[in-house]
N, C-alpha and C positions, 0 to 999 in steps of 0.2 A: 728591399734592403732596410735593415734594422735602423732606428734611430741613433743608437748607439755607435753603429759603425758609420753612419753619414758624419755624426760629431766628431768622431776620432780620425776621418778622413779630412775633414775640413782643417783639423789642429794640425795636420802633418805639413802645411804651408809654411814658407818662412812669414815671420812678422805677423802671426795672425793672433787675435785674442777673441776670447768669447766673453758676452756680455748679456745684459737682459736690462736694456734701457727702456723697455717698454713694459717692463713689470715681469712677475714671475709667471712661467708658461710660453714665453717665446725666447728662444735662444738666437742671439745676434752674432754671427762670426764677421771680424772687420780685418782687413790688412790694412796696416799703416793708419788706422783711424776710419777707414772706408767699407761699409757694409758689402760684403758679397754674399752672403747666405744668410736667410732667417728660417728658421725652424719653430714650426708649430705644432708642437707634441701633442696638446691637448686638442686640438682638431680630431673629428673622427670621418674619415682615416685622417692621420697625419699629414702635413704638407710642409714644402719647403720652398722658398721663393728665391730665384736665383737671377743675377744679372745676365744679360745675353745681348750679342748683336742682334739688332732689330730684324735684319732678314732671316736668319737662323732661328729667332724666337717666332717666326711666322711658319717656319717648316716644322719646328717642334710641335707646334698646335695643331698644325694638320697631320702629322704623323701619328701622335699619341692623343687620345681623347683625355688622359690625365694630366695634360699640359695645358693650362690656361693663361689667359693675360693675368701679369702679375697682381695679385689682390691688395688694395690700397697702394698700389706702387706705379711709377710709369710705366703703363703697359706696352709701349714701344721697346722698352729696354729691359722689362723684368718678364719672367714666367713664374708660374706657381705650379709645383709639381705635386699632385695628389698622389700619395704614397700608398697607394692600393695594391700593389704588387703587378701592375700592368706595365709597368716600365722597367727595362731590366737594371739590375745592379751596374752591370757595365756603362749603360746610358746615363744612369744619374750619376755615375763617378766622372764620366765626360761632362757633363752639365755643371757639375761642380767645379772641375778643373777649369772649364772655359768661363764660367763667372769670375773665378780668381784672376786669372788673366786679364779678363775685361777691366776689371778694377785696376791691376797692378798698371795696365797701359795708361789708364787716366791719371796716374799719379806723377809728381813731378820727378824731372829725371833723376835728381840725386837720390830718390828714395828708388825709383827703379833701378838704378845701378846697384845700390846697396842689397836690395832684394835679391837682384839676379846672381851677385857673388854669393850669396847666402846659399842657392841652391841650384843657380843655373838656370833660372825661369827665363825666357825670352820675353824680350820688350817689343 
């Protein structure tokens, strides 16, 4: 999946902002101020780090060689996906959606309610 499509997909979720708090070359996507995706387009190949349920994170790492423990992140809750074409677009979309949902679940109830009213996201 091309980086432009990944970025566009991340921006389709309610309450999402794109920032570069770590400087140029690292795009960070947040929902209500909490990170759910980190894209490193300057890596060769590019990577995306995504929040993940710990058990699912382990399963994905076993299933895909391009999915590794989160680089510079809590390895129990984050995976880094090497965007080398070995993980299908559908699977990457699922991982991004899951990451967004994981972060939304951790938000205060008032924020979760506002987000669910925006787009019907289940909490």
